[in-house]
LONUTI-929537 format. One record per residue (C-alpha): residue number from 1; residue in one letter; x, y, z. Coordinates in steps of 0.2 Angstrom, whole numbers. Example, Ala and Ser with C-alpha at 12.3 -4.5 7.8 and 13.67 -1.06 7.14 Angstrom:
2
NODE  1  a  62  -22  39
NODE  2  s  68  -5  36
END
This chain:
225
NODE  1  m  -134  -99  1
NODE  2  p  -127  -81  -5
NODE  3  e  -127  -78  -24
NODE  4  p  -110  -71  -28
NODE  5  k  -116  -60  -44
NODE  6  q  -127  -51  -31
NODE  7  d  -114  -48  -18
NODE  8  a  -103  -42  -31
NODE  9  k  -116  -29  -37
NODE  10  r  -117  -23  -19
NODE  11  i  -98  -22  -18
NODE  12  a  -97  -12  -33
NODE  13  e  -110  -1  -28
NODE  14  i  -105  5  -12
NODE  15  l  -88  7  -21
NODE  16  r  -96  19  -33
NODE  17  d  -105  28  -20
NODE  18  g  -93  31  -8
NODE  19  g  -80  38  -20
NODE  20  y  -66  24  -14
NODE  21  d  -50  27  -23
NODE  22  y  -38  12  -25
NODE  23  d  -29  12  -8
NODE  24  g  -48  15  -1
NODE  25  s  -53  -1  -9
NODE  26  k  -37  -11  -5
NODE  27  y  -40  -6  14
NODE  28  l  -59  -9  14
NODE  29  f  -56  -27  7
NODE  30  k  -44  -29  19
NODE  31  l  -54  -25  34
NODE  32  a  -69  -37  26
NODE  33  r  -57  -51  26
NODE  34  r  -52  -49  43
NODE  35  q  -70  -46  51
NODE  36  a  -77  -63  40
NODE  37  g  -59  -72  47
NODE  38  l  -53  -74  29
NODE  39  k  -35  -76  24
NODE  40  p  -28  -65  10
NODE  41  p  -26  -77  -6
NODE  42  q  -7  -85  -4
NODE  43  n  -2  -86  -23
NODE  44  r  -1  -65  -26
NODE  45  s  9  -59  -39
NODE  46  n  26  -53  -34
NODE  47  t  25  -40  -48
NODE  48  v  13  -24  -53
NODE  49  d  7  -21  -68
NODE  50  r  13  -5  -77
NODE  51  m  14  7  -93
NODE  52  t  29  3  -106
NODE  53  k  37  18  -110
NODE  54  e  29  18  -126
NODE  55  e  13  21  -117
NODE  56  t  16  31  -106
NODE  57  e  23  44  -120
NODE  58  q  7  42  -130
NODE  59  f  -2  45  -112
NODE  60  i  7  62  -109
NODE  61  e  6  65  -126
NODE  62  a  -13  63  -129
NODE  63  a  -15  72  -112
NODE  64  y  -5  89  -119
NODE  65  s  -15  86  -136
NODE  66  v  -31  90  -128
NODE  67  d  -26  105  -118
NODE  68  g  -9  110  -108
NODE  69  r  -19  109  -92
NODE  70  r  -23  93  -93
NODE  71  g  -7  88  -99
NODE  72  l  3  95  -86
NODE  73  m  -11  89  -70
NODE  74  l  -8  70  -78
NODE  75  r  11  76  -80
NODE  76  t  11  80  -60
NODE  77  l  1  66  -55
NODE  78  l  12  53  -65
NODE  79  e  29  59  -57
NODE  80  t  24  65  -40
NODE  81  m  17  46  -38
NODE  82  l  3  54  -26
NODE  83  r  -13  45  -24
NODE  84  v  -26  51  -32
NODE  85  g  -34  56  -14
NODE  86  e  -18  66  -11
NODE  87  f  -17  73  -28
NODE  88  v  -34  82  -26
NODE  89  s  -29  89  -10
NODE  90  l  -14  97  -18
NODE  91  q  -14  115  -13
NODE  92  i  -2  131  -21
NODE  93  e  7  132  -1
NODE  94  d  10  112  -4
NODE  95  i  22  117  -18
NODE  96  s  39  122  -15
NODE  97  l  48  130  -32
NODE  98  k  63  134  -26
NODE  99  e  65  117  -17
NODE  100  n  56  108  -31
NODE  101  l  47  99  -20
NODE  102  v  28  94  -17
NODE  103  i  23  92  2
NODE  104  v  11  79  6
NODE  105  r  -1  80  22
NODE  106  d  -11  63  28
NODE  107  g  -27  73  36
NODE  108  k  -30  57  44
NODE  109  g  -13  54  54
NODE  110  g  -5  72  51
NODE  111  k  9  62  43
NODE  112  r  21  73  32
NODE  113  r  32  68  18
NODE  114  e  42  77  5
NODE  115  v  42  73  -16
NODE  116  p  55  79  -25
NODE  117  i  49  86  -44
NODE  118  t  62  88  -57
NODE  119  e  66  106  -63
NODE  120  a  57  105  -80
NODE  121  l  41  100  -72
NODE  122  s  44  113  -57
NODE  123  r  45  128  -72
NODE  124  e  30  122  -80
NODE  125  l  19  123  -64
NODE  126  r  27  140  -60
NODE  127  l  19  146  -76
NODE  128  h  3  137  -71
NODE  129  i  2  144  -54
NODE  130  g  6  161  -61
NODE  131  g  2  175  -47
NODE  132  r  -10  165  -35
NODE  133  n  -4  162  -18
NODE  134  t  -18  150  -10
NODE  135  g  -32  137  -17
NODE  136  p  -30  120  -26
NODE  137  l  -15  118  -35
NODE  138  f  -28  112  -50
NODE  139  q  -43  120  -50
NODE  140  s  -60  110  -54
NODE  141  p  -69  120  -70
NODE  142  r  -81  127  -57
NODE  143  g  -66  133  -46
NODE  144  g  -66  120  -34
NODE  145  t  -56  104  -30
NODE  146  y  -58  89  -43
NODE  147  s  -65  73  -35
NODE  148  a  -55  58  -35
NODE  149  r  -69  50  -47
NODE  150  r  -67  65  -59
NODE  151  i  -48  61  -59
NODE  152  q  -51  43  -62
NODE  153  q  -62  47  -78
NODE  154  i  -49  61  -84
NODE  155  v  -36  46  -83
NODE  156  k  -47  34  -92
NODE  157  e  -52  45  -105
NODE  158  t  -35  50  -109
NODE  159  a  -29  33  -110
NODE  160  q  -42  28  -124
NODE  161  e  -38  43  -134
NODE  162  a  -19  38  -132
NODE  163  g  -25  21  -140
NODE  164  i  -20  12  -125
NODE  165  q  -28  -4  -124
NODE  166  k  -26  -9  -105
NODE  167  r  -35  -3  -90
NODE  168  v  -26  14  -85
NODE  169  y  -30  20  -67
NODE  170  p  -23  34  -58
NODE  171  h  -14  22  -47
NODE  172  l  -6  14  -62
NODE  173  l  4  28  -65
NODE  174  r  10  28  -47
NODE  175  h  15  10  -51
NODE  176  t  24  15  -69
NODE  177  m  33  29  -62
NODE  178  a  38  20  -47
NODE  179  t  45  4  -55
NODE  180  r  55  18  -68
NODE  181  l  64  25  -53
NODE  182  v  69  8  -46
NODE  183  n  74  4  -63
NODE  184  s  86  19  -64
NODE  185  g  93  16  -50
NODE  186  m  85  26  -35
NODE  187  p  87  15  -18
NODE  188  i  73  6  -14
NODE  189  e  73  15  4
NODE  190  h  72  32  -6
NODE  191  v  59  25  -17
NODE  192  r  49  20  -1
NODE  193  k  50  37  7
NODE  194  v  43  44  -9
NODE  195  l  30  34  -10
NODE  196  g  24  35  9
NODE  197  h  25  17  12
NODE  198  e  25  12  29
NODE  199  s  36  -5  26
NODE  200  i  51  -7  13
NODE  201  d  41  -25  9
NODE  202  t  27  -14  1
NODE  203  t  41  -5  -10
NODE  204  r  50  -21  -16
NODE  205  v  38  -28  -28
NODE  206  y  43  -12  -40
NODE  207  a  61  -21  -38
NODE  208  e  53  -36  -44
NODE  209  t  43  -29  -59
NODE  210  a  60  -18  -64
NODE  211  t  67  -26  -80
NODE  212  n  84  -18  -83
NODE  213  s  94  -30  -71
NODE  214  v  86  -44  -80
NODE  215  q  89  -37  -98
NODE  216  k  107  -34  -94
NODE  217  s  108  -53  -88
NODE  218  f  100  -58  -104
NODE  219  q  110  -49  -115
NODE  220  e  126  -56  -108
NODE  221  a  120  -71  -106
NODE  222  a  115  -72  -126
NODE  223  e  129  -64  -131
NODE  224  n  142  -74  -122
NODE  225  g  132  -91  -123
END
């Protein structure tokens, strides 16, 4: 009979040594379930984990307190909501500062999407890029691109420096910003396009996670009750 602990250890080694990010790991488990003839669990949560507004502010402040470059890097990761694999692949040529856009290209399927950025982030990226025309948007200390694993480590280290108790990882930043956009009234279809989701059903989880409408209903009920 299989030993669950040993199997779990082997899976962890595969994920670690293969450098899988959140999406890669998710796809790997989905593929394994399909090949094993297993059905996904039916009691899945209809919300996603995220950082609160206070935790997000603490996280970004901690990043900038290390140095401005780290602060800008993690702010960009947060506000663009890119998957970590997409983020480390960003080139200077993918940034349109005049249009305030980040162009995301899927190397596998050749798909392309545009992610808007704020004027404030665009100005900061302009200073960061300076006179460079090509190359990685954020160069590693060795002059190349960061690995996905290194970005995961930087996110984890920054969260610890910020005193955040929960587990913080790159995809949590994506969840956090997507929920914020839905809370702010951005149409779910627009959020889907920015995130690059194939199905609107994948994006609807952020509407379930958003709290503004629930809080508004609670306040009205409490005040009129």
